[in-house]
Structure formats: structure tokens, C-alpha cells
C-alpha positions in Angstrom: 16.1 178.8 193.6 12.6 178.1 192.4 12.3 177.3 188.7 10.0 180.2 187.9 12.3 182.7 189.6 15.3 181.5 187.5 13.2 181.8 184.3 12.1 185.4 185.3 15.7 186.4 186.0 16.9 185.1 182.7 14.1 186.9 180.8 14.5 190.1 182.7 18.2 190.1 182.0 17.5 189.2 178.4 19.7 186.1 178.5 20.1 185.8 174.7 21.4 182.2 174.9 18.5 181.2 177.0 15.9 182.9 174.8 17.5 181.4 171.6 17.4 178.0 173.2 13.7 178.4 173.9 13.0 179.5 170.4 15.1 176.8 168.8 13.7 174.0 170.9 9.9 174.5 171.0 9.4 171.3 173.0 11.6 172.6 175.8 9.8 175.9 175.9 6.5 174.1 175.9 7.5 172.0 178.9 8.9 175.1 180.7 5.7 177.0 180.2 3.8 174.6 182.4 0.7 174.9 180.0 -1.0 172.2 178.1 -1.0 172.4 174.3 -4.5 173.9 174.1 -3.7 176.6 176.6 -0.4 177.5 174.9 -2.3 177.8 171.6 -4.9 180.1 173.1 -2.1 182.2 174.6 -0.4 182.5 171.2 -3.7 183.6 169.6 -4.1 186.2 172.3 -0.6 187.5 171.7 -1.3 187.8 167.9 -4.4 189.9 168.8 -2.4 192.0 171.2 0.3 192.8 168.6 -2.1 193.2 165.7 -0.2 190.5 163.7 -0.3 190.1 160.0 -2.9 187.8 158.5 -0.5 184.9 157.7 0.4 184.7 161.4 -3.2 184.0 162.2 -3.3 181.2 159.5 -0.6 179.1 161.2 -2.0 179.8 164.7 -5.5 178.8 163.7 -4.2 175.6 162.0 -2.4 174.8 165.3 -5.6 175.5 167.3 -7.6 173.2 165.1 -4.9 170.5 165.4 -5.3 170.6 169.2 -9.1 170.3 168.8 -10.1 173.9 169.8 -13.5 174.8 168.5 -14.2 177.8 166.3 -16.1 179.3 169.2 -13.0 178.9 171.5 -10.8 180.4 168.9 -13.0 183.4 168.4 -13.4 183.6 172.2 -9.8 184.8 172.3 -11.0 188.1 170.9 -13.5 188.4 173.7 -10.9 187.4 176.3 -8.4 189.9 175.0 -10.8 192.8 174.7 -10.5 194.2 178.3 -6.7 194.1 178.1 -6.0 195.3 174.5 -9.1 197.4 173.9 -11.8 197.5 171.3 -9.7 199.0 168.5 -7.2 196.2 168.6 -9.8 193.5 168.7 -11.9 195.1 165.9 -8.7 195.3 163.7 -7.8 191.7 164.5 -11.2 190.2 163.9 -11.1 190.2 160.1 -7.7 188.5 160.2 -8.9 185.8 162.5 -12.0 185.4 160.5 -10.1 184.9 157.3 -7.9 182.3 159.0 -11.0 180.4 159.9 -12.2 180.6 156.3 -14.9 183.2 156.9 -14.7 186.4 154.9 -16.6 188.9 157.0 -16.4 191.7 154.4 -18.0 189.4 151.7 -20.7 188.3 154.1 -21.5 191.9 155.0 -22.0 192.8 151.4 -25.0 190.4 151.2 -26.6 191.8 154.4 -29.8 193.8 153.9 -30.8 196.9 155.9 -28.5 196.5 158.9 -29.5 192.8 159.5 -25.9 191.9 160.4 -26.5 190.2 163.6 
């Protein structure tokens, strides 16, 4: 049986031992994903956006993204890439969390904007 079929079966059947082993051994799950480190990091950021994660989750994900040399533009690009799938409301609610993780306080910046000159 092809490797991807076996993985799908185990996940569909919720093979708890398999899932626990993936969670316990990140290197093994990284290898099984077939994705390079940068791609995995972008996927994780997209997942945080999709689930409207708490701000601390973004902090660790952004730290990892910067460790694998993703640019700020690439990191913010995950919001744009997720938009058609998760919708505007989810992206808009995730944007401040991602911004804070990047060290940019959008709320503070908007307080200094004059007469709608926010672009």
C-alpha cells in the first residue's frame, strides 16, 4: 500500500497511537509530511489563522518562521492566502494577532493616523 494511503487510513480511523507518535516525535511527522521546513511553517501559520488561535500561538509560529528565514511579507502573505478559504472575518480577526507577533501594534499605529490616511 502506498505510504500516503496508509497515513490517510490511520488518520481517518483516528489511530491514537499513530497520532500520539506524530505529536511526540516532531522530526518523524516533519519527514512524513513531505514538506520542507519553510512550507511546514507556512502551513502552521495558515492553520492558526483558520482556527483563530490565541495570540501566544502566533508568537511561537512567527519565531519559527523567522528562524527558517521567511520574510515578514511571506508571513503576512499567509493571511492573503487563507482569505478565500477561511473568509474575511477570520482573516480580519487574525491580523492583529499576527501583527503583534511580528512586533507591530496596528491599534497603536492607527491611533496616530490622521483623517483616514491609513493606507
